[in-house]
N, C-alpha and C positions, 0 to 999 in steps of 0.2 A: 839662389837657385836660376838666376837669370843668365847666368853663365852657360846655362844649357839651351841649344838652339830650339829643342822641343819645347821647353817651357816658354820661349820667346815666342813661338808660333802659336801655342795655345792661349798666350796672352794678346796677340795680335787678332787672332781670330775673336777672343772675346770681346775685345774693342770694336771690331769691325761688325759683327754679328749680333752683339748682344741686345741692342735695340730690339730688333726682329724676335729674338727670343722671349725679352720681357714682355712684347706686346702678346705672343703666341700663349704665355702662361699666364695673361691676365694682369700683369703687373703694370705699374706705372711708367713713368718715364725712366730713360737709362743713361746715365752720364759716367763714362767709365774713369774720366780723371787722369787718363794717360794715351798718349799718342806714341807712333813709332816713325823714325825719321831715319831711312837707311840702315833700319834695324836698331837703331840707338832708342832707347826707351826714355821718354819725356813725360813728366809730371804737370799738369794743368795748374795755373796759380790763380789766386783770388784776384780781386781788383786791389786788395792792399798788398799783392805781392807774395803772400805766403803759398806754399806747396799745398795742392788738394790731391790727396792720396786716394787711390781706388777702395771702393767700398766692399763689405762683404759679397755682395751679389756679384760684382766683377771677379772677385777670386772663385767664387763658386762656378761660375762659367768657365774660368780657365781650367780649373780642376776637372770638371766635367768633358772639356775638349781633351784634355791629356786623357781620361779614361776611354772616351771614343775612340781616340786615335789606338790606344792600345788594342782595345777590342776588334777594331777594324785590321790591325796588323796580324792578330792571332787567326782571324778569318781568310787571310790570304796566306796564311802557313808561315809567315815571317815571325817566328817563335821569338827570336833573338831581341828583334825590335820591340815586338810586344811584351816581353818582360822587363825590357828597359823603361818604356811609357809607363808600364803599371807601376812599377816601383817609384817612378817620379810623381805619378798622380797620387800613390800612397803617401809620399813624402809630403807633398803639398798639403794634403788633406790633413795630414797629422799636426804639422806646423800650425795651420789653421786652427785645428782644434786646440792646440796649446795656447796659442796667443788669445783667441776668442772662443772660450768654453761653450758658448752659445750656438757656434757655428754647426756643430753635430745636430742638435735640434732643428735649426733652420734649415740645414741641408735636406734632412728627411722629412720636413714638413708634416704633412698629415701620415706619412709611413711611419712616423715614430710611434704611433698608436701601437702598431704591429710588431714593435721590436726591430724594425727594420731600417737600414740606412737610406732605400729609395724606393719608389713604387714598384719596381719590379719584384725586389726581394720582398716588398710586403705583400704582393699576391701570391708569393712562394709560402710566406708564412700563414696565410689565412687558409691556404689549403692544407696546412701541415697540423695547425693548434687548433684549440678550441677559443673562440671569442665570443664575446657578448654580441649578437647580431645587431641590436639597436646601435651599440656603440660602434660596432664595424661599419654601419652604414653610414653614421654621421661622418667619421674620419674619411671615408671614401668620398662623402659629398664635397668635401673641402679640396679634394684634388682638382688639378687642371684636367682639361681632356686629354693631353698629352700624357699625363701621369696615369690617367684611369687606363688608358690602353696598355700602358707598360704593367699596371697593375694585373689587367686581364690576361696579359701574356704570360705572366710569372704563375698566376693562378691556374691556367689552362695547363701549362707544362708541368707543374707540380702535380696536380690533379689526375692526369693522364699517368704519371709516373706512379702515383700512389694506388690506382685502380690495377695497372697492368702488374705490378709487382705483387700483387694479393693472388695467391692461387684459387681463392674463392672469389674471382671477379664478379661473376653473376649475383651472388648473394649481397656483396657489398652494392651493387646497382639496385637490388630490388630492396634492401633497407633503405638507401637513400630516398626512391620512389615512394616510400611508405612512411618517411620522416618528414613531418613539417618544417622541422629546424633545419634538417640536411638540405632540403629544398630550398628553403629561404636563403641558406648560404650561398646556394648556387646562383639564385636570383639577384641576391646583394652584389655578386661579383661579376656576374655576366649578363644579367637581365633576363627575362622568360625566353625570350627567342634564342639566345645563344646558349643558354642553359639546356634548352630541348636539343639543341643541335649536338653539344657534346653528349648528353645521354644517348642520343640516336646513333651517333659515331662508334660510341663503345660497344652499345649493345649490336650493332650491325657486325663488328669485329667478332664479337662472341659467338653470335648465331652462326655466321658462315665458318669459322673455326671448327664448331661443335659439329656442323653438318658435313663438312669435308670429314672431319675424323670417323663420323658415322659411316660415310660412305667408303673409306679406306680402311674400316675396321675390321670385326671380326664376324664369325658366321651367323651372328643373330641380327646383322644390319639390315637385311632385307624385311626381315619381320617387324623389326622396330619401325622403320622409315613407312611400311605399309599400314601399320597402326596408326602412324602420323597422317597418312592419306598422302605420301609424297612419294609413293612408288608405284609402278604400274600405270593403268590407266588414270587412276586418282591423281597421281603426281602429274602427268601430261596436262590434266585439265587445269589443276592448279597453278603450274608453271606458265600457262597461256601456250602451250604446245610444245615448249621447249623441253630439253633433257635436263632435269634438275642433278643429275649424276656428273654432268660435264659441262655445264653451262652455268657461270656465277650468277648471271642475271635471271635465268630461270629457276635457279635455287632461291635467291633472295625473293623474288616474286612469290615463290611457293610457301614461304615462310610467312610472307606479309598475308597472304590469303589463309594459310592456317591460323595465323593470330586473329584475322577477322572471324573466322568460323568458331574460335573460341570466345569471341566476344558474344555470342548468342544469336536469337533472330533479329534479323534487320542489320546485321553487322556486313553483310555483302550486298552491294549495289552497283549499279554501272559507273556511276561517277567515281567512287572509290577503286574499282576496277581499273579504270583509265590512270588514276593517280598511282596505284601501286606499281602499275607496269611501268610508267615513266620514272618513278623514284627509284625502283629498282635497276632500270637502265643506268640512270645517271649515277647512283652510288657504286656500280660495278663498273664505270668508265675509268680509263686511264688517264682521260684528260682532266686535270686539277680544276679547270673553270667548271666543267659539267660535274664534278664531284662536289664542288662548293655550292652549286645551285641544288643538287640532290640533297644536300643536308640543310639549306634553307627551307625546302619545301617540307622536308620531314619536320624540321622545327616548328613549322607553321601549323602543320596538320596534326592536331591532337588525336583524331582517330587513327590515322596511320602510325603515329607514335605508340597509342595504345595497341594497334594490332601487333606491332614489333615487341613490346613489352610482353604480349601474352603468348607469343612464339617462342621467345626466349625462356619463359618459365616453364611452358608445356613441353620444350626440347629437353630441358634439363630433367623434370620428372619422368619422362617417358625412359629415361636412360639412354637414348640415341646420342650419346657423345662418346668421344675417344676412349677408347677402353685402355686400363692400365696394361703394362706387359704382363703382370700375371694373369689377368683377365683375358688375354689373347691367346695364352698358352692352354689355358682351361679350355677355351672355345673350340680351339684346334683341335684338343683331344675329342670334344664332343662330335 
């Protein structure tokens, strides 16, 4: 395999940067046992003169370098190069698995518990299959900070796909909110703050989608929104003076106020009013930094998250959602 310049480059990087990676992963010293002189690979020698070959850690880093190079090529649209690098990465991994059967488990580390090859895949598996939460938490505790971040990235991507692909998205979210085990799964993967942010993001999506559908929908839309207090003078008051029919910020603010009203006496107060208005503005911003700040605020504020849940549930119960084509035909006839 060292006849391939790609493999040699991956080995060079492993030798040069392996020590930094080892420290970042919380491991001990790193001694690659190999150097390169004008592209020529040379193995270190012991005091007695015998060759000292690279260990499993070095080859793992070389394999990862090839894999990362393939991912980068694909992101750049260089698919031919990406395919070549990916095949070489798999060939090196398979050869290491053949020669050292323990390599697969060593490579996966704590991800092995999830039946995955790496932390990113482990996060995806945790979002897809049922695991014992206590055992999953113990496995995750064994991961390095970098592996935990990859685990979270994989979990969030797969979790969002699972929810968005389900036609009954709202019911899924409500079941999760009412299930201790489901909430614990989110907290294990993301921690309470990021778990709340994820729920908030998905609920905001659904509330806004349904509100837009109602506004653009059938002949009963005005009545349905009036019942919610989102139309006419009531709607203007709830939205802070904006038009909830055309202004996304006013629409989301109206939904948050409506959810607060559903929370009973004492749910509305001046402090919440300022927080709702700001969060609504941030969450409807086109600026990624502002949007991120809005999600963080929503994740930290249990009252606001509760208002959003209330609005989400009430909007579904009211029937103020996008009508099906059959319903629209019937309403036009009425």
